[in-house]
N, C-alpha and C positions, 0 to 999 in steps of 0.2 A: 501437706504443708512443707515437708522436707523438699519435695520436688519444686514447689514454688520458690522456696528460699534459694535453692540451687540455681533456678532459672534467673532470678533477680541478680544473684551474685555474678553469673556469667555475663549478663547484660551490662552490669556496672564495670566489669573487667574490660569488656570490649570498648565501652565508652571511654575509659581511661586511656586505652591504647589509641583510640581515635584522637583524643585530645592531645596526647603526646606527639603523634604524627603531625597534627596541625601546627603545634608549637615549634617543632623541630624540622619542618618540611625542607628547609634550605640547608640543613646540616646532615651529618652522618647519623643514621638510625640503624641500630643493630637489633637482632632478635633478643639479645640480653636486655637491651633498653626497654623493649616492649614488654618483656616478661616482668621486669621490675615494675613497670607502670601497671600491668595487669594484676600483679601480686600472685602470679602462678608460675609454674615451671615453663621454660621455653616451649616444650612440646605441647603442653596443655593450652598455653596462651595462643599459640599458632592455630591449634585446632578450633578453639573457641572463636577466634577472629574469622577464620574461613567460614565456619558454620553461620555466623551472624551477619557477615557482610557479603558473602558470595564470592569473595576474592581472598587469595592468600595474602598475608601482610605486605610482602614486597611487590606483588602485582598491584595492590591497592595504592601503595606509595608511588610506584612508577606512574600509574595512570593519573593520580592526583597531581604529581609534579608536572607531567606533560600538559595537563589541562590548564594549570596555573600559568605555565610558560606560554601556552597558546594565547591566553588573554593579554599577556605582556606584549607578545608579538603583534596582536591585533590593535592594541590601544596605545602602546608605548613607542619609544624611540631607541631603546637600548640595542646594542649589537647582538646578533644571534649568539656569538660566542660568549658574551657576558651573561646572557640569559641562561645558556647551557651551564656555565660554571656556577651561577647562582643556585641552580637546582641540582648541583652535585654531579652533573654529567661531566666526565673527565675531558671531553674534547668536543669540538664542533662536529666531527664526523660521527661520534657515538650518539650525540644528541639528535643529529639529522636522521640516523638510522632508526632510532627509537620513535621519533616523532612521525616519520614516514610510515612505520608499521602501525602506529596507533591511529593515525588520521588519514592515511592514503595520499599525502602530499608532503613535500619538504617544508621546513620552517621558512625558508626564503620565499617559496612559492605562496605559502599561506600569508605571509606578511604583505606581499604584493597584491594579493587578491583574497581577502579573508572571507571565503565562502563558509556557509554553515557546516560545522563539524560536530561530531559526537563528544562533547565535553563530559568528563567524569564528574558527577555531582553527588558526592556521598552525603548521607544524612545520618545523624546519630542513631544508633541501634535502639530498638524499643521492643516491648513484647509484641507478639504476633497480633495483627489487627483483625478485627471482625470485618468481613467483607460488607461493602455497602456503607461503611462508616463515614465516608467523606460528605455525604449529603443527607443523612437521616439520623434523627435522634434515637438511639437505642435506649435500653433500660437505664444505663448509666447516665446518659444525657438527660433523660426524663427526671431521674432522681435529683440531679444537680439543678435542673430547672426549677423544681419545686423548692429546693433549699435556697436558691439564689434568684428568686423571682424579680428582685430589684436591681440586678446587674445592669450596668450602664452600657448602652449601645449608642455609638456616635453615628449620626446620620447626616449625609450631605448629598446635594444634587450636583452632578457634574455633566459636562457636555463632551461628547466625543465627535471629532470631525469625520468626514468620509476618510476611509482608510482601507488597507488590505489586511487580511488575516492569513498567515502561514500556518497551516494545520496538518495534522495527520489523522485520518478518520479511523475509527474502530468499526466493529461489526454490529454490536447490540448495546454497548455500554451506556448506562445511565449515570455512572459515577466513576470516580478516579480508579478505584481498585479493580473494577471490572475492565476498565479501559486498559490498565497496565497489562492485564492478562491477555488482552486482544492485540494491543499495538506495541507493547513493551515499555518499560519504565525509562529506557534510554532516550525517549523522545524529548524529555525535559532538557537533557544536555545539549541536544542539537539546537533546540529553540533558544537556549541561553547563549549560544555562540553567535547569534545573528547580530552583527554590529549595527545594522540600520534600525533595530527595534525601536518603536515609538514608546512602548511601555514594557514592563516586565512580562515574561511568559505567564500564562494563566490557564485554568480549566474553563471551558465554555460549554454551555448547554445551547445547542443550536435550535433556532426556531424552524418550523417545518419548511419554510422557503429556502433555507440554506442547507438542508439535508438532501442526500441522495438515497434512492431506494437501496435497502440492504446495508445501510451504514448507521453508525451510532449517533445518538443524540449528543452524547458527551464526547468532547475532543480536547486535546491539549493544543494550544496555539500561541502565537505571538503576533501582536498588531504591528503593522508596518506603515510607513507613509503611503499615501494614495498613489504616488508616482513610482513606487518601488518596481523595478523591472529586472533585477538580477536573477541568474539561474537559481533554482531551488533543489533541495536534495530529492533523490528518487524516492517515491512513495509518499511524498508530501504534496500539498495542493495549496494554491493561492486563490483566495476568493475576495470579492469586494464587499465591504461593509458600508452601509449608508451612515450619514450623520445620525447620532442618537443621543437622547437624554437618559441619564442613569441616576437612580437613587442608590447610593452606596451605604453599606452598614459595616461598622467596625466594632468588634467586641473588645473587652478588656484584655490586657496581657494575661498569659497563662503559662503553666509549665508545659514544655514541649511534648512530654509524654501523654498529656491530657488532650492532645489536639482533636481526637475523634469526638469525645464528649463535648468539647468546646464548640466544634462545628455544629453539633446537634443543638446546643443551647441557642446559638445565634440564629441558626436556620429556623428553629421553632418560633423565635421572636419575630423574625421577618415574615413568616407565614401568617402570624397573627396581626401584623401591622396593617393599618388602614391608611394608605397614602392620601385618601380623599380628605383627611383631616387637615392637610396642608395644601390642598388644591391640585393634587396629582392623582393619577390612577395608573395601575399596572398596564404595560403595553408589551406583553410577552412575545408577540410575533414581529415586533419592529426591529429587534436586534438580539444578539445572544446575551443571555445572563452569564455572568462569569464570577469565578472565585480566584483570589490570589493564593499563592502557596502559603499554607498555614505556618506561621512563624510566631512562636509564643511571645516574643518581645513586643510585637505590635498588635497582637490580637487577630482574630480571624476576620477577613475582609471579603465581602460579597457584594455584587452590584446587580441590580435588576432594572430593565428598561421601563421608563414611565413616559406619560404624556400629560399635558394640562387637562384637568377635568372640567 
């Protein structure tokens, strides 16, 4: 019990530091500021942060500032110097050096040709996850399913036109956590940087026709217009997707730390759902099934291909 309480206290401390960083990203941040937010000594706050996020506090801050600056360069019209100063880089030269080290090209070159780059996309820290949680209802999910059997699921049929999918394949993965171990969790940052994206990045379960021997069923990818023809990052692949009809399912909003069990609840309900009641049937080989990033404010969202029955 004491260990669990210490674990929770550490998580809450790091979350407070993450929130402080987010709020003050364009201003000066000191270790003393982070320690006050964490309510620990500077040494202990710094150690907790590195253990929980995988980055030292100021490495985390620098990467986050550079990634936010990259989005402004990609989508905005502000001068490079103004963006540099907005994110507390003291000069154009210092910002250019840091940006080039982080992404492999200068801010000016990126603005002229915004190729996919590895954006830093941090998430609030949380207790260690059970592997396999992004697609399967574990004991916690089953318990909540029993207690919340009448939870609302919003269902809608949508059409996707012919398009391309920029993806990075894994080796054997059937779900997100296994995929991260195989391909790396930084894939999401690269996909999020693609300016031409037709929709937000997602996790996809590929039908047999779109898989290659020795590669994973589950991949991360982003859908692009059918005429997309720009260069893609090394290790990534561009494939064609045909027009498809999807039935989407959206659960109720939930607390972010409960995302694993929430996915289990919604997935369980989808598995039990009979689309023939409304004139549809599953069509799993027609197109990839996909899930959007779990975000508590909107509920878990998953889509599966269907056809008229």
